[in-house]
N, C-alpha and C positions, 0 to 999 in steps of 0.2 A: 533485566531490561528487555523490552520487546526488541525483536530483530526483523528487518525487513529484508526480503530476499528478492533480488531484481532478477528477472527473467527476460529473455529476448524472444524474437519471433520464432527461433528454432527450439523454443524451451529449454534453452540452456541457461544455467544461472550465471548472471554477469557480475553479481557482487553480493556481499552481505553489508548490512548498516545496523549497528545498534542504535536505537534511539531512546533517549532519556524518557521515562514515563510521563514527566510533565509536558513534554513536547509532543509525544504520542497521544496524549489526550485533549491538547489543545487544538480543536478542530480548524480554527483559522489559520494557524500556522502550518499545519499538515496539508491543508487545501492550497495554500499558497506556495509551499516548497514541493511538493510531490511532482508536479510536472517537469521542473527543471532537474529533479533528482533522477527521474527516469532517463531523461536525455543525457545527463551525466555518466549514468551506468550503461547508456546504449541499450536499454530496455524498453519493452512496451508495457510491462505490468509487474506490480510488486505484491508479494505475499507477507503478511505479517504472521511471525511466530510469536506467540504470547508466552510469556514465562509461566511456570508452574503457580507462582503466587501473585498472579495477575489480579487487579483490582476490578471492582464493579465499574469504575471510570474508564478502564482500558476495553471492557466488553461493551460498553455503551458506545464508545468511540469507534470501535471494530463494526458495530452494527450500523453506524452512520457511513463509514467510509466505503463499506463494500456497495451498498445500493447507489452512492454517490459516485460511484466509479473512481474514487481516490486510490482505493486498493482493489486488487482483483480478488484476493481471498484471505482469510486469516485461519490459522490453525493454532491448537493448543490443548491443554488437559484441564479437565475440571474433576479434581480429585484423581482417580486413576482411570478416568474416562477421557478418551480423545474427543476433540470436536473439530468441526470444519465449518467454516461460514463462507458462502459465496462460491465462485469459481465460474466456469463457463466461458464463453468466448468474449474478450473485450471488445466494445464497440469501437471500431476504427476512427470514428469521429472525434474520440476524445482521448486525451493523454493526462493521466493523473487527476481525473476528475474536472479537467479544464478543455473546452470546446477547442479543436484545432484553429478554428476560425478567429480565436481570440488570442492565439499565441503569435508572437513575433517570428517572423519567417526564419531569422538566424537561429531559433531555438530548435526548429524542426530539422531533423536530419532525414 
C-alpha cells in the first residue's frame, strides 16, 4: 500500500499513514481529505512512498497530486531504479492542495 509521510515545518516526521490503493488513486477523495489530514498530523506537507508493486494508476495520481500541491513529493522504485517526483518549498498559501482562503478558520493552526 502507498504510505503518506507527514512532515512539519522543522522537517520532522509527524506521522505515517497507509492509504488503500483505491483511495490513493481517487483524486476527488484525496483532494478533499488531504488538507484536514495535514492539520490532524500537525504537518505542512506530505510525501507519498509508493510500494514496489505500484500500478500505473498510482503513478498517474502521483503525477497529478504533486503539481496540484495535494502532496509535496512522491518516491518509489521502478524495478530496481529509485525515482522521486516533486519536492521544493511548499506554497504557504496552500495546504494539501486547498487555498488557505477557502479553509474554515478553526481548521488552521
